Structures are given as structure tokens and as C-alpha cells.
N, C-alpha and C positions, 0 to 999 in steps of 0.2 A: 579697273581690272576685274577679271572674273575667272572662275574655274568652270570648265566645261563639265556639266553633269549629264547631258544627254545630247546625242546628235540625231538630227532628223534624217529621213531616208531620201531626201531630194537629190537632185543632180549636183555633182561637185563635192559630195561629202567624202572626206578623206582623212588623212592623218592630222590635218589642222584641227579638226574637231574631236580628236581622241579624248575619251573620258579622262578627267583629271588634269588635262592640260591647262596651264595658266595662260590666259589670253588677254589682250587689250581690246577694248571696244571704244574706238575714237569717236569724235564728233560727227564725222561723215559716216552715215549709216546705210545709204543706198543712192545710186544714181541710175538714170534710165539706160545708159550704155549706147544710145542711138543718136543723140543730138550732135550738132557740130562740135560742141565743147568736149563731150565724151570721146568722140571719134578722133579728136586732135590732141589727146593727152591732157585735156584741161577739164577733167570731170568735176573739179572743185567749183566750176562755174555753171554746172548743169542747172537749168531752170527748174527741173523737177526733183532736184536733190532733196533727200530727207536726212534729218540730223537727230542724233541720239539725245534724248532729253527734251527735245522741242517737238519733233514730228513723230519720233519713235519712243515708246515707253522704255524706261530702263536706266535713266540717269541716277535715280536714288532707289533702285529696286533691289530686293533680295535675289530675284530671278529675272532674267530677261531673255527674250527670243531675239536672236540676231541673225543676220545674213552672214554666213561663214566667209563670204568673199570680202567682207568689210571688217574682219577682226584678225588679229595678228598675234603669233606667239611672242611672249615677252622674254627679254634677256635674263639670264641667271645672274646672280650676284646682287640682286636688289630684293629687299623685303617688299611685301605688298604696299606698305605705306611709301617706301622710297620710290617704287616704280610708278605709282599713280600719276605724279606730275609729268612724266614723260609723254603721257597720252594726250594731253591738251596743251599745257604750257610748252612742253618740249617740241611737240609736232609743229605748232604754229610758229614757234621760235626758229625751228630748223628751216621751214619754208621761207620765213622772212630773211634769214641769213643767206640763203641761196639766192633770193631775188635781189639782195643788196650787192651781189657780186663778190669779187675776191680781193677787194681793197685791203691793204695792210693795216690801215688805221681805222678802226670802227668805233662809232659812238652809240651807246645804248641809253635811250631816254626812258626813264621809268624802270628802276631796278627791282623788279618783283619776280614773280614765278618764272616767266619766260626768260627774262634777261639773266637771271642767275644761272640758268642752264646754257644759254647762248654764249655768255661770257666764257664759260669753260670750253665750249666747242671752239670758239674763236681762238682761245689761247692754245688749244691742242693743234690748231692749224697754223700756229706761228704768228697770229695777228696781235696787234697792240690794241687793248681795249680801254676806252674812255667811258666812264659811267656818269650819268646825269640823274640826280635825284631831286626830290622836293628841296627847295632852298633851306639850308640849315639842318638837314637831316644827317647829322654826323654819324649816327648809328648805322644807317644803310650805306653811307659812303665807306665806312670802315669795313662793312661786310663785303662790298664790292672789291675793295683792295685785297681782302683776304682771299678772294676768288681769282686774283691775278690782274685786276684792273691796274693800269699804269697810272691812272689819274681818276679822281672822283670829285665831283663838285655839284653845284646847284644847276637846275635845268636851264637857267638863262645865262649861265657863265660861258665864256669862251674857253675852250680847251687850250692847253699849252701848245698843241700842234694842230695843223689843219687836218681835217678828217677826209678819208677817201669815201666813206659811206656812213650812214647812220640808220638806226632802226628806232622808231618811236612806238613804245608799248603803252605809254600813258594815253588816256583818251582826251588829251588836251590839244585842241586845234592850234593854240598859240605857240606850240612847240615846233610846228612846221617852219615858220620863218626863222626861228632860232637855229634849227638844224641846218637849214639852207645856208645860213650865215657861217656855219661851222665847217661845211664840207667844201672841198676844192672844186675847181672847174671840172665838169664831167662826173662829179660825185652823185651818188644816189641816196635819196631819203625814202625809206620804206615805212609806211604806216601800217602797223601790225594789228590794230584793234578792229573789232567789228563795228564799234561806234566811236565817234569823235565829236567833240564840241565844235562850234563854228570856227572856221579858219579865218583869222583876221586878214584884211587887205595888207599886201606888202609890196614893196617896190620891185619892179621887174628885174632890177639888177641882181637881186638875190637868186633869181632863177636862171638868168642869163649865164652863158658860159657852158651850155649843154648840161646843166644840172637837171636831175630827174626826180620827180616825186611820184611814187606809185603806192598802191594799196596791196594788201594781201587778203585774199578771200578764201577762208576755209583751208582745206588741204586735199591732197590726192593720196590714193593708196600707195603710189610710188614713193611719196614723201615718207610715209609710215615705214615702208620696207627699208628704205635707205637709213632713216634716222635710228630705228631700233637696232639695225645691224651695227651702226656706228656706236650706239650706246653700249653695245655688248663688248666693245674693245676700247672704249674711251673711258678714262677715269672720271665720269660725271658724278658729282655728289649732289644729291637733291636735299635741300634744307626744308624740312617738313614740319608744319604745325598741324596736329590732328585734332579733330573735333568729333564728338559723337553726333549722330544724326539729329537728335533733338536740339543741338546747339548750332544748327546751320545758320539761323539769323545772327548769332554772335560771331560766327566765322565771317559772314559778309560784312558785318560792322567793323570787325578788326581789320579786314582787308581794306575797306574804304578809308580807314583812318591810319593805315600803315603801322599797325601795332606788332607786326612780326616781319621777319626777313624770309624770303623764299616763297614756298607754296603752302596753301591750306589744303588739307585733305579731309573729306567727310568720311568717317569710319563707322561701319555698321558694328554695333556692340550688342552685348547681352545675347538674347535669343537669336538675333540676326547673325551675329558673329559665329554662332555654332553651326550655321548652315552653309553649304556651298553657295557662294554668291559673289558679290563684288562690292566695290566702293566707287 
């Protein structure tokens, strides 16, 4: 998130960039607006898309120059630390949830930053949530139950009920056959990660019965508008572990080894924290 300190004089400048406004700068930072994907409401697939922190400076910056069309006012009621996970984990989780369909029984594989938000959204919509974690991870399983999961178990376990849909947040290809075995005929399995390890061969009968496997790529601005509006009226609690900027390697190591529940947020501290900027 960031606070607007100055608005440029280009076209489209308006209230969105009012000085002092707290805004979110998501992963999607620019699209061409002219290709077949952009013109059909699928700007997340634009071949020329540029992304914050990869193609556009600003991921760990005190100040960043952004296209006002690709940033969004943030909902009130969240501190800066609490709102930060909504912009990445929340947005990709929201898109994955929508692509999973409206099934009543949903499985979440990998209960981390995205899943702990999606679980709350799914419960708000009246769905039953089944959480899958690393085998033997009792702490995360208890965390999932605290957030309303009806069941929590290891990633290779079969849930007590057949699932209508599942979202895989873990980057483990071997979870695709496991999720297919857990969903009903016509069920949908969504792969929500950017990367995934090799998917092992599996018997066709796991896919048969009109089951669907699909991936999620990035997000659209419409996703951001819908999700942030929903977050403003939904009691989403983000569980945050904050790290100062110089401890970014430690944050990544803790994430890799599952040493915390929820989301990690890199916080600008000291001199940086005294300046208008973001995290």
C-alpha cells in the first residue's frame, strides 16, 4: 500500500490520486489495452502486461511512480499492516475463488496467506471449507479451524465429504491428482500459483466425469474493484507477521519453512517509516 504524495498532470487525473489518499498498488501495473485479451475483459493475459516489482520499480520502494488507472483506494477499518495482504494474497485468492465456481464444499490446499483470506470469504458466502496443510502440521490445521474450516488435515488425506471444488495454493504438482480424487464429478480444481513443480502422471479416471483443472494467471482491475469493495463490508481478519526491510531474507526463509500462519509483510522502518510511502 502507499499514500499519494503528488499527482501528475496527465489525462485521467482525478479524485483517485488526491494527495494523502491511501491506495493499493497491485501486481498488475500496466496493460496495452488494445490486444484481444484486453478488449475481451482478460487483461490479466495481456502479452505486454507489466508487473509491479518485476517490470515496474516500486515493490520495496519508499516512493513509486504508478499509473493511476492501476491503483485503488483501500477500505477503511484496516491498519497499513493489516491491509497489505489484501493486495496480493487477497486479490489472487479472490480470482481463484471466482474461477472455482460457486460449489458449496470447497477445499483449500496450502493454508497460507491467500487461503486464510479465501477461507473467510467462502464462509461469508455460506460455503463449507476443508483445509489441507503439510502432513502433521497441527498448528496450521488449528489455525484453519479457528477461521471456520469444518475440517483440516494433511494434503494427501481424503476429506470426510466429497468436494465441489478445490484451490491449490501450494506450488506442489503432486497435489493436482490428490485434489482431483477429492472433488465430485463436474468439480473444478484451480491452480493458483505462478509456478508449480512437475505434475505426476495420473489415471484418466481422476479427470473423467467432466472434472476441470485450470490455472489462474495474475488478476484484472475488475477483480481488484470487486474484492476491495467486498473487503470493506466483510469481516476479513488478516493474520500478519511483519518484518523490517533488512530482514526480507528471514521473511522468505520463514515462509518457506512454514514458521508463521497467515501473511508476511515487509515494513519500512526507521527513516523510511517517517516518510510518505508504502510497503
